C-alpha positions in Angstrom: 49.9 82.8 111.4 48.3 80.9 114.2 49.8 81.0 117.7 49.8 78.2 120.2 47.2 78.8 122.9 49.9 78.7 125.5 52.0 81.4 123.9 51.6 85.0 124.8 52.9 88.2 123.1 54.4 91.3 124.6 55.2 94.6 123.1 58.6 96.0 124.2 60.6 99.1 123.5 64.1 98.6 122.3 66.8 100.5 120.5 67.2 99.3 116.9 68.3 100.4 113.5 65.3 102.3 112.3 66.7 103.9 109.2 69.4 103.2 106.6 70.6 105.0 103.5 73.6 105.2 101.1 74.6 107.9 98.6 77.3 108.1 96.0 77.9 111.6 94.5 80.2 113.5 92.2 80.8 117.2 92.8 83.0 119.9 91.4 85.1 122.3 93.4 86.9 125.3 92.2 90.3 126.3 93.6 92.1 129.5 92.7 95.9 129.1 93.1 98.1 132.2 93.8 99.6 132.0 90.3 97.8 131.2 87.0 98.5 127.5 86.3 100.2 126.3 83.1 99.5 122.6 83.9 98.2 120.4 86.7 100.7 117.9 88.1 98.6 116.3 90.7 95.5 116.8 93.0 94.9 115.2 96.3 92.2 115.3 99.0 93.2 114.8 102.6 91.8 115.4 106.1 88.2 114.5 105.5 86.3 115.2 108.7 82.5 114.9 109.0 79.6 114.3 111.3 76.0 113.1 110.8 73.0 115.3 111.5 69.3 114.2 111.4 67.3 116.3 109.0 63.7 115.2 108.3 63.7 111.9 106.5 67.3 112.4 105.6 70.7 112.3 107.3 73.0 115.2 106.4 76.7 114.5 106.3 78.4 117.8 107.2 82.1 118.0 106.7 85.3 119.5 105.4 88.3 118.3 103.5 91.6 119.8 102.3 92.4 120.0 98.6 96.0 120.1 97.6 96.8 120.9 93.9 100.4 120.6 92.6 100.7 122.7 89.5 103.2 124.4 87.3 103.1 128.1 86.3 105.1 130.7 84.5 105.1 128.5 81.3 106.1 125.3 83.2 109.3 126.9 84.8 108.0 126.9 88.4 105.8 124.7 90.6 103.7 125.3 93.7 101.0 123.6 95.7 97.6 125.4 96.2 95.8 124.4 99.4 92.2 125.1 100.2 89.7 123.7 102.7 86.3 122.8 101.2 83.1 122.6 103.3 80.2 120.4 102.2 76.8 119.1 103.2 75.6 115.8 101.6 71.9 115.0 102.2 71.6 111.2 102.3 68.0 109.9 101.9 66.9 107.0 104.2 65.9 104.2 101.8 64.6 102.3 104.8 62.7 104.1 107.6 60.7 102.6 110.4 57.9 105.1 110.8 57.0 103.7 114.3 60.3 104.8 115.9 60.4 107.5 118.6 61.9 110.5 116.9 63.1 112.1 120.1 65.4 109.1 120.7 67.0 109.1 117.2 70.8 109.0 116.9 72.4 109.1 113.5 75.9 108.0 112.3 77.7 108.1 108.9 80.6 106.0 107.5 82.5 107.1 104.4 82.4 104.0 102.2 84.4 105.9 99.7 86.5 108.8 101.0 86.4 112.0 98.9 88.8 111.4 96.0 89.8 113.7 93.1 89.1 111.9 89.8 89.9 114.8 87.5 91.6 118.2 87.8 91.6 120.7 84.9 92.4 124.4 84.3 89.1 126.4 83.9 88.4 128.3 80.7 89.4 131.6 82.4 92.9 130.2 82.8 93.0 131.2 86.5 91.1 128.5 88.4 91.5 124.8 88.8 88.3 122.7 88.7 88.4 119.3 90.4 85.8 116.6 90.2 85.4 114.7 93.5 83.7 111.4 94.1 82.5 110.3 97.6 80.0 107.9 99.1 78.4 107.7 102.5 76.4 105.1 104.3 74.2 106.3 107.2 72.2 104.7 109.9 69.6 106.0 112.3 69.2 104.2 115.7 66.1 104.9 117.8 63.7 103.4 120.2 60.9 101.4 118.5 58.2 99.0 119.6 58.6 95.3 118.8 56.3 92.4 119.5 57.9 89.3 121.1 56.4 85.8 121.8 56.6 84.9 125.5 56.6 81.3 126.6 54.6 81.1 129.9 56.8 78.2 131.2 60.0 80.2 130.6 62.9 79.2 128.5 62.9 75.6 129.8 60.0 74.9 127.4 62.3 75.6 124.5 64.7 72.7 125.4 62.4 70.0 124.0 61.4 72.1 120.9 64.8 71.6 119.2 65.0 75.2 117.8 68.4 75.8 116.2 69.0 79.4 116.9 72.6 79.1 115.6 71.2 78.5 112.1 69.5 81.9 112.0 71.7 84.3 110.0 72.1 88.0 110.3 69.7 89.7 107.9 67.2 86.8 107.8 64.5 89.1 109.2 65.5 92.3 107.5 62.7 92.2 104.9 59.9 91.4 107.4 57.0 93.9 107.5 56.3 94.7 111.2 52.7 95.7 110.3 52.0 92.1 109.3 52.7 90.9 112.8 50.5 93.6 114.4 47.6 92.4 112.2 48.1 88.7 113.0 48.5 89.1 116.7 45.5 91.4 117.3 
């Protein structure tokens, strides 16, 4: 990459997405209803609440959800709903991490791309508990201050008018795969 003699570069600090990750998981939870179940009539997960916490090169999603299991008991002559709040911690690794970010400025967030959902509920072998299989998926981001190198035109933005640069044709994500280390080497 060769730069025009008139162009200058500056390093600036800015907030940017410096880490991303996504994780799908299946977990099992055990609920013990007040009565020994004869059959499972339904199982739902509601009230999922969570927050994101930075933990090394991971983001931990720490949360709770309520499990409601509708079941029959006393040889299918009566029904009841067992309710239990489940706590969980899901460590989501950052598949992309800008090592040049300022750790002290890091803020993390999480989005449930698939809310916790019961995909199977069965009576355990002891005949007393209900085992539910739960699927969930989270996408996480880490925003922090990082240093970027920008090209500065000494004449200001007016110099760009005659260059016919079509900034509208640049699409989001066009520069996602660029290696910032390449720019540091070329500009020094």
